[in-house]
Every structure is written in C-alpha cells, then in structure tokens.
LOFIGU-831353 format. One record per residue (C-alpha): x, y, z. Coordinates in Angstrom, 3 decimals, m for minus. Layout:
BEGIN
X; Y; Z
...
// end
This chain:
BEGIN
74.230; 145.348; 85.969
71.219; 144.374; 83.872
73.357; 142.231; 81.575
74.798; 140.334; 84.545
71.333; 139.868; 86.058
70.085; 138.468; 82.751
73.093; 136.143; 82.620
72.275; 134.872; 86.123
68.715; 134.147; 84.987
70.117; 132.362; 81.912
72.294; 130.293; 84.281
69.121; 129.305; 86.158
67.267; 128.441; 82.938
70.157; 126.276; 81.730
70.320; 124.532; 85.103
66.613; 123.801; 85.280
66.496; 122.670; 81.647
69.535; 120.408; 82.034
67.740; 118.466; 84.760
64.558; 118.051; 82.729
62.813; 120.529; 84.972
59.715; 122.518; 84.199
60.832; 125.899; 82.833
58.075; 127.714; 84.674
58.771; 131.027; 86.342
58.679; 129.536; 89.849
61.287; 126.861; 89.038
63.597; 129.367; 87.401
63.093; 131.800; 90.287
64.007; 129.121; 92.850
67.424; 128.877; 91.221
67.939; 132.487; 90.109
66.755; 134.506; 93.129
69.317; 133.188; 95.636
72.091; 134.181; 93.233
70.495; 137.442; 92.091
70.007; 138.845; 95.597
73.672; 138.947; 96.671
74.746; 140.027; 93.197
72.287; 142.931; 93.048
72.997; 144.001; 96.630
76.747; 144.184; 96.052
76.409; 145.637; 92.543
74.297; 148.478; 93.943
77.172; 149.347; 96.283
79.771; 149.517; 93.487
80.316; 152.661; 91.432
78.792; 152.203; 87.959
82.137; 152.967; 86.276
83.793; 150.132; 88.216
80.882; 147.763; 87.670
80.907; 147.697; 83.865
84.325; 146.379; 82.827
86.282; 145.983; 86.038
87.414; 142.376; 86.440
89.474; 142.997; 89.583
88.460; 143.715; 92.255
84.787; 144.476; 91.442
84.078; 141.575; 89.071
85.915; 139.059; 91.231
84.099; 140.266; 94.364
80.723; 140.085; 92.612
81.413; 136.562; 91.401
82.765; 135.309; 94.724
79.977; 136.781; 96.869
77.333; 135.522; 94.433
78.770; 131.990; 94.420
79.232; 131.833; 98.196
75.910; 133.358; 99.239
73.778; 131.846; 96.449
73.693; 128.292; 97.854
73.270; 129.618; 101.411
70.271; 131.746; 100.403
68.925; 128.856; 98.325
68.836; 126.782; 101.490
67.418; 129.569; 103.663
64.754; 130.810; 101.238
63.618; 127.604; 99.571
64.975; 124.796; 101.768
66.817; 123.513; 98.701
70.104; 121.772; 99.305
73.138; 122.445; 97.165
75.367; 119.484; 96.395
79.062; 120.148; 95.913
78.653; 119.407; 92.187
75.943; 122.110; 91.939
78.171; 124.636; 93.712
81.140; 123.837; 91.461
79.049; 124.074; 88.288
77.477; 127.322; 89.513
80.939; 128.724; 90.282
82.219; 127.803; 86.827
79.231; 129.008; 84.849
78.957; 132.250; 86.812
82.712; 132.844; 86.419
82.319; 132.566; 82.657
79.240; 134.791; 82.702
80.316; 137.471; 85.213
84.076; 137.561; 84.624
83.939; 136.540; 80.972
81.473; 139.292; 80.137
83.807; 141.826; 81.751
86.781; 140.453; 79.813
84.902; 140.818; 76.532
83.731; 144.333; 77.463
87.294; 145.330; 78.366
88.676; 144.011; 75.077
86.000; 145.786; 73.057
86.599; 149.045; 74.927
90.351; 148.838; 74.302
89.818; 148.079; 70.611
87.580; 151.150; 70.238
90.207; 153.348; 71.929
92.986; 152.134; 69.605
90.863; 152.335; 66.463
// end
C-alpha cells in the first residue's frame, strides 16, 4: 500500500513538473490528495494478501476507483477542473503504476518460487 501511495505522489510530482508548476508541497498535494483518498480508503478495505500482487480484481478495482473518484474529489476539494486529457493521462499513468507494479511483483514472486 505504501509503494502505491508513493507512486501516486510521484504521478502528482510528474504532472506538476510537466506543466512548469512550482513543486511545493501544496501544489503536489492538490494533485495527489484527490487520488490518494479513494485509493487509501479502498486499499484499507482489501485484505493485505490480496493487495500486494493481485491484479484482478483488487488491482483493477483500486485503479478504476482511483481514476474515477480522483477528478471528482479534485473538483470538490480544490475547485480544480479536470480536462479529458488530464483524466486520460491520469488513467494511463496510474494504470502503469498501480497495475504495472503488481505485474512486476507477481513475476518476481513466481520467479522466486521456481528458483
């Protein structure tokens, strides 16, 4: 869960930096918090053994809920709008981070078991 949370913060840092934004804590938080809240809430409800490497259904649910609720919370909490391009980029980057991390973890776990 901590790794995914860090990856969501990295997503926010990359986003702010790519738009020549100030990398201050408040700017990063404005992007990260709306995505962290739904992720952390759902992750807390998932069994730790399913959270670590499980791509389906846990990883997919985490990614989907985070991507859907992130822009909504961004609007509600910070009155920031989310253009379709932002939502699509967020969906892609978070898919790579959340689902990709699980894919790598699964492969490494399988390699250790066969070694």
